[in-house]
C-alpha positions, 0 to 999 in steps of 0.5 A: 428942517433947518431954519435957513431953509426957505419955505417952498410953496406950490401954487396950482394953476388957477384963473388968479395966476393966469393958469400957471402952476409955479413954486415960490420961496419966501414970496419969490418965484422959483419955478414954473411947472410945465409938466404937472404929471412929473410934479405930482409924481414926485409926491407919489401920485400915480395914474392908478390914483387918477383913474380911481378919481383921486385928485392930485391936490387932494392926495397931497393935502391928505398925505402930507398936510392932514395925515393922521399917521404923522406930519409929513410937511417936512417930506412935502418940502423935501419932495418940492426940493427934489423936484426943483433939483431936477427941473429948475436951473434957477433953483439950483443956481440959487440954492445948490450949495444948500441942498445937501444940508437940507437932505441931511436934515430931512433924513434926521427928521425921517429917521426919528419919525420911523414912517415914510410918506407916499413917495418914499414908500413907492421909491426910497427917496429918503434912503439916498 
């Protein structure tokens, strides 16, 4: 991904942050996650996975961060961006003019890798 892209980080709801799930960029609040199902769905997490007992944060860790097939951290960032683009007016106001270049940079990373992450296997986000 391009060096100009901030690192987006997800904070799950916990006692330390008042049980509010949120996303930040470079240490600054960007978005409060009001619907966790929509958020996790953006990463390819399904109701079947939940029914089978797989926790969403474990799924994201195993699929995007600690996956032996490949490093999908760029995909993780892209899914955060895709989610924010749909759900956060603040994000669009702050970063809207950069989103297309980030998508292009990610498409190049994705093409070189030749394999798709869970969300893209379910719904071809990378082909857009």
